[in-house]
N, C-alpha and C positions, 0 to 999 in steps of 0.2 A: 272181291275177296282176295284175289291174287295179290293186289297191291298191299293190302293190309298185312297178309302173311309175310310178304317180302320185307315190309318195313319193320315188323316185329323181329324177324330173324336178323336183319341188318343191325338193328339196335342191340340185339343180344351179342352179336359178333363184335360190335364196336365196344360194348361194355367189357367184354372179356379181354379185348386187346388193350383197352385203357388200364385195366386193373393188373393184368398179368404179363402182357407181351411187350408192349411198346416201350416201357421204361427200361427194362433190362436189355432190349434190343438196341435202343439208342445208346445206352452206356457201353455195351459191348462194341458197337461200331466205332465210337469215338475214342476208345481206350488207347489205341496205338497210333492215333493221328497226331502229328505235331501241330501245336497251336502257338500263336504268339501272344494272345491275350485271353483272359477268362471270358470276355464277351464273345469271342469266336466259339469257345466251347459251349456256352449257353445257347448261342444261335443255332449251331449245328445239332445240339441235343434236342432242342425244340423242333427243328425241322424234321429230324428223323422220327421223333415221337409222333408228330402230326401226320407224317406220311404213312407210318405204320397204322395209325387209326383210320386214315382214309382208305388204305388198302383193305383193312378188315371190314369196313363198312361196305365197300363195293363187293367184296367176296361174299359177305353175308346176304347182300341184296340178290346176287346171282344164285346162291344156293336156295334162298327163300323162293325165288322165282321158279326154280326147277321143282322144288318140293310142292309148290302150290299150282303146278301146271294142270292138275286134274280139275281145278276150279276155274272153268272157262267163264269169262264175263259175258 
């Protein structure tokens, strides 16, 4: 049961990050960085976007694990 709750909470955190956090975060981070080509901008934007999603997924898993700690397998 603990794993199921952790996965559901992790997916919820990842969904929230995808919809509301990662895009603006990536845009904010690369706004003041100097780039030589548009490809560099796209690559950095994608990398920061995916890193934000991964961080939210891991954070959601940890919070779900703590919340589900009363369900011992």
